LUMLUMTOR-555353 format. One line per field, with one value per atom (N, C-alpha, C): atom name; residue in three letters; z, y, x; residue number from 1. Coordinates in steps of 0.02 Angstrom, whole numbers, plus 50000, padded with zeros to 5 digits. Example, Ala and Ser with C-alpha at 12.3 -4.5 7.8 and 13.67 -1.06 7.14 Angstrom:
<romis>
atome: c(N,CA,C,N,CA,C);
residu: c(ALA,ALA,ALA,SER,SER,SER);
Z: c(50390,50390,50390,50354,50357,50394);
Y: c(49716,49775,49835,49888,49947,50002);
X: c(50660,50615,50660,50642,50684,50645);
num: c(1,1,1,2,2,2);
</romis>
This chain:
<romis>
atome: c(N,CA,C,N,CA,C,N,CA,C,N,CA,C,N,CA,C,N,CA,C,N,CA,C,N,CA,C,N,CA,C,N,CA,C,N,CA,C,N,CA,C,N,CA,C,N,CA,C,N,CA,C,N,CA,C,N,CA,C,N,CA,C,N,CA,C,N,CA,C,N,CA,C,N,CA,C,N,CA,C,N,CA,C,N,CA,C,N,CA,C,N,CA,C,N,CA,C,N,CA,C,N,CA,C,N,CA,C,N,CA,C,N,CA,C,N,CA,C,N,CA,C,N,CA,C,N,CA,C,N,CA,C,N,CA,C,N,CA,C,N,CA,C,N,CA,C,N,CA,C,N,CA,C,N,CA,C,N,CA,C,N,CA,C,N,CA,C,N,CA,C,N,CA,C,N,CA,C,N,CA,C,N,CA,C,N,CA,C,N,CA,C,N,CA,C,N,CA,C,N,CA,C,N,CA,C,N,CA,C,N,CA,C,N,CA,C,N,CA,C,N,CA,C,N,CA,C,N,CA,C,N,CA,C,N,CA,C,N,CA,C,N,CA,C,N,CA,C,N,CA,C,N,CA,C,N,CA,C,N,CA,C,N,CA,C,N,CA,C,N,CA,C,N,CA,C,N,CA,C,N,CA,C,N,CA,C,N,CA,C,N,CA,C,N,CA,C,N,CA,C,N,CA,C,N,CA,C,N,CA,C,N,CA,C,N,CA,C,N,CA,C,N,CA,C,N,CA,C,N,CA,C,N,CA,C,N,CA,C,N,CA,C,N,CA,C,N,CA,C,N,CA,C,N,CA,C,N,CA,C,N,CA,C,N,CA,C,N,CA,C,N,CA,C,N,CA,C,N,CA,C,N,CA,C,N,CA,C,N,CA,C,N,CA,C,N,CA,C,N,CA,C,N,CA,C,N,CA,C,N,CA,C,N,CA,C,N,CA,C,N,CA,C,N,CA,C,N,CA,C,N,CA,C,N,CA,C,N,CA,C,N,CA,C,N,CA,C,N,CA,C,N,CA,C,N,CA,C,N,CA,C,N,CA,C,N,CA,C,N,CA,C,N,CA,C,N,CA,C,N,CA,C,N,CA,C,N,CA,C,N,CA,C,N,CA,C,N,CA,C,N,CA,C,N,CA,C,N,CA,C,N,CA,C,N,CA,C,N,CA,C,N,CA,C,N,CA,C,N,CA,C,N,CA,C,N,CA,C,N,CA,C,N,CA,C,N,CA,C,N,CA,C,N,CA,C,N,CA,C,N,CA,C,N,CA,C,N,CA,C,N,CA,C,N,CA,C,N,CA,C,N,CA,C,N,CA,C,N,CA,C,N,CA,C,N,CA,C,N,CA,C,N,CA,C,N,CA,C);
residu: c(UNK,UNK,UNK,UNK,UNK,UNK,UNK,UNK,UNK,UNK,UNK,UNK,UNK,UNK,UNK,UNK,UNK,UNK,UNK,UNK,UNK,UNK,UNK,UNK,UNK,UNK,UNK,UNK,UNK,UNK,UNK,UNK,UNK,UNK,UNK,UNK,UNK,UNK,UNK,UNK,UNK,UNK,UNK,UNK,UNK,UNK,UNK,UNK,UNK,UNK,UNK,UNK,UNK,UNK,UNK,UNK,UNK,UNK,UNK,UNK,UNK,UNK,UNK,UNK,UNK,UNK,UNK,UNK,UNK,UNK,UNK,UNK,UNK,UNK,UNK,UNK,UNK,UNK,UNK,UNK,UNK,UNK,UNK,UNK,UNK,UNK,UNK,UNK,UNK,UNK,UNK,UNK,UNK,UNK,UNK,UNK,UNK,UNK,UNK,UNK,UNK,UNK,UNK,UNK,UNK,UNK,UNK,UNK,UNK,UNK,UNK,UNK,UNK,UNK,UNK,UNK,UNK,UNK,UNK,UNK,UNK,UNK,UNK,UNK,UNK,UNK,UNK,UNK,UNK,UNK,UNK,UNK,UNK,UNK,UNK,UNK,UNK,UNK,UNK,UNK,UNK,UNK,UNK,UNK,UNK,UNK,UNK,UNK,UNK,UNK,UNK,UNK,UNK,UNK,UNK,UNK,UNK,UNK,UNK,UNK,UNK,UNK,UNK,UNK,UNK,UNK,UNK,UNK,UNK,UNK,UNK,UNK,UNK,UNK,UNK,UNK,UNK,UNK,UNK,UNK,UNK,UNK,UNK,UNK,UNK,UNK,UNK,UNK,UNK,UNK,UNK,UNK,UNK,UNK,UNK,UNK,UNK,UNK,UNK,UNK,UNK,UNK,UNK,UNK,UNK,UNK,UNK,UNK,UNK,UNK,UNK,UNK,UNK,UNK,UNK,UNK,UNK,UNK,UNK,UNK,UNK,UNK,UNK,UNK,UNK,UNK,UNK,UNK,UNK,UNK,UNK,UNK,UNK,UNK,UNK,UNK,UNK,UNK,UNK,UNK,UNK,UNK,UNK,UNK,UNK,UNK,UNK,UNK,UNK,UNK,UNK,UNK,UNK,UNK,UNK,UNK,UNK,UNK,UNK,UNK,UNK,UNK,UNK,UNK,UNK,UNK,UNK,UNK,UNK,UNK,UNK,UNK,UNK,UNK,UNK,UNK,UNK,UNK,UNK,UNK,UNK,UNK,UNK,UNK,UNK,UNK,UNK,UNK,UNK,UNK,UNK,UNK,UNK,UNK,UNK,UNK,UNK,UNK,UNK,UNK,UNK,UNK,UNK,UNK,UNK,UNK,UNK,UNK,UNK,UNK,UNK,UNK,UNK,UNK,UNK,UNK,UNK,UNK,UNK,UNK,UNK,UNK,UNK,UNK,UNK,UNK,UNK,UNK,UNK,UNK,UNK,UNK,UNK,UNK,UNK,UNK,UNK,UNK,UNK,UNK,UNK,UNK,UNK,UNK,UNK,UNK,UNK,UNK,UNK,UNK,UNK,UNK,UNK,UNK,UNK,UNK,UNK,UNK,UNK,UNK,UNK,UNK,UNK,UNK,UNK,UNK,UNK,UNK,UNK,UNK,UNK,UNK,UNK,UNK,UNK,UNK,UNK,UNK,UNK,UNK,UNK,UNK,UNK,UNK,UNK,UNK,UNK,UNK,UNK,UNK,UNK,UNK,UNK,UNK,UNK,UNK,UNK,UNK,UNK,UNK,UNK,UNK,UNK,UNK,UNK,UNK,UNK,UNK,UNK,UNK,UNK,UNK,UNK,UNK,UNK,UNK,UNK,UNK,UNK,UNK,UNK,UNK,UNK,UNK,UNK,UNK,UNK,UNK,UNK,UNK,UNK,UNK,UNK,UNK,UNK,UNK,UNK,UNK,UNK,UNK,UNK,UNK,UNK,UNK,UNK,UNK,UNK,UNK,UNK,UNK,UNK,UNK,UNK,UNK,UNK,UNK,UNK,UNK,UNK,UNK,UNK,UNK,UNK,UNK,UNK,UNK,UNK,UNK,UNK,UNK,UNK,UNK,UNK,UNK,UNK,UNK,UNK,UNK,UNK,UNK,UNK,UNK,UNK,UNK,UNK,UNK,UNK,UNK,UNK,UNK,UNK,UNK,UNK,UNK,UNK,UNK,UNK,UNK,UNK,UNK,UNK,UNK,UNK,UNK,UNK,UNK,UNK,UNK,UNK,UNK,UNK,UNK,UNK,UNK,UNK,UNK,UNK,UNK,UNK,UNK,UNK,UNK);
Z: c(50000,50000,50000,49959,49954,49953,49991,49993,49985,49943,49934,49977,50019,50065,50041,50080,50062,50064,50032,50031,50006,49960,49929,49974,50028,50072,50046,50042,50018,50073,50094,50144,50109,50125,50095,50151,50144,50191,50150,50170,50136,50185,50170,50213,50169,50190,50156,50211,50200,50249,50215,50248,50223,50283,50283,50335,50302,50323,50295,50349,50344,50391,50353,50386,50357,50294,50295,50238,50242,50185,50184,50212,50256,50285,50301,50298,50316,50391,50418,50488,50501,50557,50576,50616,50590,50624,50662,50660,50699,50772,50815,50886,50924,50977,51018,51054,51066,51099,51174,51204,51277,51298,51300,51313,51387,51401,51469,51482,51539,51560,51585,51553,51573,51643,51667,51734,51790,51784,51838,51825,51761,51744,51735,51745,51738,51665,51647,51578,51573,51509,51497,51528,51521,51548,51624,51658,51730,51748,51715,51729,51709,51651,51628,51674,51701,51747,51811,51836,51896,51882,51825,51809,51797,51764,51751,51815,51863,51927,51962,51957,51986,51950,51883,51844,51863,51873,51891,51960,52004,52070,52069,52012,52006,52042,52049,52085,52049,52087,52059,52033,51980,51949,51998,52041,52090,52140,52147,52196,52165,52100,52067,52084,52109,52126,52061,52063,52005,51996,51934,51919,51880,51897,51863,51788,51767,51696,51655,51677,51640,51651,51712,51727,51689,51680,51645,51569,51543,51470,51435,51470,51439,51454,51409,51421,51486,51518,51581,51573,51514,51503,51468,51479,51445,51459,51522,51540,51507,51508,51476,51401,51371,51300,51285,51327,51316,51324,51366,51378,51326,51286,51234,51183,51171,51122,51051,51036,50969,50963,51019,51018,51031,51093,51110,51149,51188,51230,51275,51313,51354,51415,51441,51501,51564,51565,51624,51677,51740,51796,51784,51782,51767,51821,51880,51932,51927,51881,51874,51851,51872,51849,51780,51748,51684,51692,51748,51761,51766,51802,51809,51742,51700,51634,51591,51592,51553,51578,51643,51673,51654,51652,51638,51567,51521,51454,51455,51500,51500,51551,51606,51664,51678,51673,51691,51765,51804,51877,51897,51961,51982,51971,51982,51972,51900,51857,51786,51745,51744,51710,51634,51606,51534,51504,51529,51502,51427,51389,51317,51296,51328,51306,51356,51419,51471,51462,51460,51458,51397,51345,51288,51310,51268,51292,51290,51326,51337,51272,51221,51158,51127,51139,51116,51149,51214,51250,51226,51217,51191,51124,51081,51015,51018,51060,51066,51094,51144,51172,51118,51080,51025,50973,50958,50909,50935,50999,51028,51027,51046,51046,50975,50927,50857,50834,50853,50833,50858,50919,50948,50933,50892,50871,50919,50969,51015,50987,51006,50984,51013,50973,50998,51042,51086,51133,51113,51094,51090,51020,50969,50901,50860,50809,50765,50727,50713,50680,50610,50578,50510,50509,50566,50567,50593,50550,50574,50574,50528,50523,50476,50492,50450,50437,50378,50365,50324,50334,50298,50288,50238,50226,50264,50296,50329,50330,50347,50345,50414,50437,50502,50498,50437,50428,50435,50462,50467,50445,50420,50399,50421,50448,50469,50459,50405,50388,50383,50417,50415,50410,50367,50360,50347,50379,50371,50363,50315,50306,50303,50328,50325,50309,50261,50244,50230,50245,50232,50192,50135,50092,50078,50075,50058,50011,49959,49912,49945,49932,49958,49907,49931,49886,49882,49820,49811,49802);
Y: c(49942,50000,50062,50110,50170,50230,50282,50344,50404,50451,50513,50565,50598,50648,50717,50768,50836,50844,50893,50915,50860,50818,50767,50707,50697,50640,50580,50522,50460,50408,50378,50325,50258,50208,50141,50089,50042,49986,49922,49869,49806,49748,49695,49635,49574,49526,49461,49409,49360,49308,49242,49188,49122,49075,49035,48986,48920,48867,48801,48749,48698,48642,48577,48525,48458,48455,48492,48490,48427,48403,48344,48363,48320,48331,48262,48259,48197,48193,48133,48124,48056,48049,47987,47946,47889,47848,47789,47782,47729,47750,47705,47720,47670,47693,47649,47600,47540,47489,47500,47484,47483,47411,47393,47323,47307,47243,47218,47169,47178,47131,47068,47010,46950,46926,46941,46918,46959,47024,47067,47088,47086,47109,47185,47221,47293,47313,47365,47390,47450,47469,47529,47590,47597,47657,47661,47604,47605,47623,47591,47605,47677,47698,47766,47819,47806,47853,47860,47804,47807,47850,47839,47878,47952,47966,48035,48073,48041,48074,48089,48044,48056,48112,48115,48168,48236,48240,48303,48327,48280,48298,48315,48302,48316,48264,48204,48151,48135,48130,48113,48041,48029,47963,47909,47925,47875,47855,47895,47880,47843,47829,47794,47720,47695,47624,47583,47525,47481,47455,47456,47431,47365,47314,47250,47255,47303,47312,47319,47363,47376,47321,47295,47242,47178,47163,47102,47108,47168,47175,47199,47235,47258,47208,47200,47153,47168,47117,47125,47173,47174,47217,47283,47307,47366,47428,47440,47499,47495,47436,47428,47439,47417,47428,47503,47540,47612,47648,47623,47654,47634,47585,47562,47617,47638,47691,47674,47610,47590,47593,47598,47600,47671,47696,47762,47804,47773,47809,47859,47834,47878,47905,47869,47894,47885,47839,47827,47789,47797,47762,47686,47647,47575,47536,47566,47531,47541,47584,47597,47536,47532,47479,47499,47453,47469,47525,47525,47577,47645,47649,47713,47737,47691,47710,47738,47704,47728,47797,47806,47870,47924,47906,47954,47983,47945,47973,48034,48036,48088,48142,48126,48170,48202,48268,48305,48321,48292,48302,48317,48337,48351,48291,48231,48171,48149,48180,48163,48227,48269,48334,48330,48271,48266,48223,48231,48192,48207,48156,48164,48207,48199,48234,48286,48275,48323,48364,48333,48370,48357,48328,48308,48252,48231,48179,48110,48064,47998,47958,47975,47938,47945,48002,48009,47957,47948,47899,47828,47814,47748,47735,47784,47777,47765,47803,47795,47726,47704,47637,47584,47590,47542,47544,47603,47608,47574,47582,47549,47473,47451,47378,47350,47384,47360,47359,47410,47414,47355,47332,47276,47209,47209,47147,47118,47157,47135,47155,47119,47140,47207,47247,47312,47301,47350,47343,47383,47445,47491,47499,47481,47487,47429,47411,47359,47383,47340,47362,47390,47373,47397,47469,47496,47563,47615,47658,47718,47772,47762,47810,47779,47786,47760,47819,47848,47908,47891,47932,47924,47993,47999,48061,48057,48111,48114,48187,48196,48264,48297,48306,48336,48409,48434,48502,48556,48613,48672,48733,48783,48844,48903,48954,49014,49072,49109,49163,49227,49280,49345,49399,49448,49506,49569,49624,49687,49741,49785,49843,49906,49959,50025,50075,50118,50169,50236,50288,50357,50392,50420,50455,50525,50572,50641,50669,50701,50734,50796,50804,50864,50920,50979,51036,51072,51089,51119,51191);
X: c(50043,50000,50046,50029,50070,50022,50039,49999,50045,50022,50060,50027,50067,50042,50064,50050,50070,50145,50169,50239,50286,50262,50304,50320,50284,50295,50257,50292,50261,50269,50213,50213,50200,50240,50232,50229,50184,50180,50169,50203,50193,50198,50163,50161,50164,50205,50206,50199,50157,50149,50132,50153,50137,50131,50078,50069,50049,50083,50067,50074,50034,50038,50041,50066,50069,50111,50168,50214,50256,50278,50322,50390,50415,50481,50512,50578,50612,50621,50618,50630,50662,50695,50727,50677,50658,50608,50638,50704,50736,50734,50716,50713,50757,50787,50827,50781,50807,50768,50766,50709,50703,50716,50780,50797,50790,50781,50774,50830,50863,50914,50878,50890,50854,50871,50932,50951,50918,50922,50895,50823,50801,50734,50729,50785,50786,50787,50747,50746,50793,50807,50848,50816,50749,50716,50724,50722,50731,50803,50852,50922,50940,50916,50930,50900,50841,50810,50851,50877,50919,50981,51013,51073,51057,51001,50983,50969,50936,50924,50990,51039,51105,51141,51134,51166,51138,51071,51040,51063,51080,51105,51180,51213,51285,51327,51301,51338,51403,51456,51521,51520,51556,51557,51579,51626,51651,51598,51545,51492,51433,51435,51380,51382,51326,51322,51314,51343,51340,51268,51244,51177,51184,51146,51152,51138,51097,51082,51146,51191,51254,51305,51307,51355,51339,51276,51257,51258,51243,51236,51299,51341,51404,51459,51508,51562,51600,51627,51663,51723,51753,51812,51793,51732,51707,51750,51767,51807,51876,51906,51972,51966,51912,51902,51897,51860,51853,51919,51963,52028,52080,52066,52113,52124,52186,52200,52177,52171,52147,52071,52037,51964,51939,51947,51921,51970,52014,52062,52027,51977,51934,51970,52019,52053,52013,51966,51925,51965,51945,51976,51967,52020,52014,51977,51966,51929,51854,51831,51760,51722,51660,51615,51587,51554,51522,51471,51435,51386,51420,51475,51511,51538,51562,51588,51531,51473,51416,51395,51392,51374,51424,51488,51541,51535,51507,51499,51454,51406,51355,51369,51401,51400,51467,51469,51530,51525,51570,51571,51643,51655,51725,51771,51745,51786,51790,51752,51751,51744,51795,51790,51791,51803,51808,51753,51692,51636,51630,51616,51612,51553,51496,51436,51412,51421,51406,51344,51286,51224,51181,51210,51168,51122,51078,51032,51064,51035,51064,51069,51031,51037,51106,51139,51208,51253,51243,51283,51267,51203,51184,51217,51215,51244,51319,51355,51427,51444,51408,51420,51409,51356,51344,51399,51424,51479,51542,51557,51615,51605,51546,51532,51538,51512,51516,51589,51628,51698,51739,51724,51762,51729,51676,51646,51595,51573,51521,51453,51400,51333,51313,51279,51256,51194,51182,51126,51065,51075,51019,50989,51025,50999,51026,50988,51011,51072,51120,51182,51171,51116,51105,51078,51058,51028,51077,51100,51133,51080,51033,50979,50928,50867,50813,50766,50774,50734,50673,50622,50559,50529,50487,50451,50385,50367,50301,50278,50216,50187,50193,50254,50265,50287,50298,50324,50272,50292,50249,50290,50256,50289,50247,50279,50244,50292,50285,50330,50290,50314,50281,50333,50321,50366,50325,50344,50309,50362,50351,50396,50354,50383,50352,50406,50394,50444,50409,50446,50422,50477,50458,50507,50481,50528,50509,50561,50538,50584,50613,50677,50709,50702,50690,50683,50750,50769,50835,50837);
num: c(1,1,1,2,2,2,3,3,3,4,4,4,5,5,5,6,6,6,7,7,7,8,8,8,9,9,9,10,10,10,11,11,11,12,12,12,13,13,13,14,14,14,15,15,15,16,16,16,17,17,17,18,18,18,19,19,19,20,20,20,21,21,21,22,22,22,23,23,23,24,24,24,25,25,25,26,26,26,27,27,27,28,28,28,29,29,29,30,30,30,31,31,31,32,32,32,33,33,33,34,34,34,35,35,35,36,36,36,37,37,37,38,38,38,39,39,39,40,40,40,41,41,41,42,42,42,43,43,43,44,44,44,45,45,45,46,46,46,47,47,47,48,48,48,49,49,49,50,50,50,51,51,51,52,52,52,53,53,53,54,54,54,55,55,55,56,56,56,57,57,57,58,58,58,59,59,59,60,60,60,61,61,61,62,62,62,63,63,63,64,64,64,65,65,65,66,66,66,67,67,67,68,68,68,69,69,69,70,70,70,71,71,71,72,72,72,73,73,73,74,74,74,75,75,75,76,76,76,77,77,77,78,78,78,79,79,79,80,80,80,81,81,81,82,82,82,83,83,83,84,84,84,85,85,85,86,86,86,87,87,87,88,88,88,89,89,89,90,90,90,91,91,91,92,92,92,93,93,93,94,94,94,95,95,95,96,96,96,97,97,97,98,98,98,99,99,99,100,100,100,101,101,101,102,102,102,103,103,103,104,104,104,105,105,105,106,106,106,107,107,107,108,108,108,109,109,109,110,110,110,111,111,111,112,112,112,113,113,113,114,114,114,115,115,115,116,116,116,117,117,117,118,118,118,119,119,119,120,120,120,121,121,121,122,122,122,123,123,123,124,124,124,125,125,125,126,126,126,127,127,127,128,128,128,129,129,129,130,130,130,131,131,131,132,132,132,133,133,133,134,134,134,135,135,135,136,136,136,137,137,137,138,138,138,139,139,139,140,140,140,141,141,141,142,142,142,143,143,143,144,144,144,145,145,145,146,146,146,147,147,147,148,148,148,149,149,149,150,150,150,151,151,151,152,152,152,153,153,153,154,154,154,155,155,155,156,156,156,157,157,157,158,158,158,159,159,159,160,160,160,161,161,161,162,162,162,163,163,163,164,164,164,165,165,165,166,166,166,167,167,167,168,168,168,169,169,169,170,170,170,171,171,171,172,172,172,173,173,173,174,174,174);
</romis>
């Protein structure tokens, strides 16, 4: 919209907008498994919840109690594997339990100042553990080895764009 006013003043206003829903977008539909330890009966969600509550409290890695979920499902030499320079060279305390090593991937504490992820979500830790297990030839726990990503198209996209401009111009008299 444009209006010419007195004394050579011109006012202009314009608006552009677009709103759309249910647009096609790619998404990752692979999900990590909620596995259950057959010996203890504990699931990943139960074990992960215990560790997350400890992480939120800032519990030092050395104070984390061993959980049967990690001790039963991860190899007995898991910490040594993580410390192997040919695998990950994590620099973790060799006396840590499998639970403490898993926790250390996520939790930056005074006793573990070099956490790999320190605050990202636990799926990063799950993924890294699975990558280490696959690298050393052990079966992965949280995802099938064929899935790095399983993408699909779905109508999850939305768009909402709005722009407004206003200008005032006046000719100068010479």
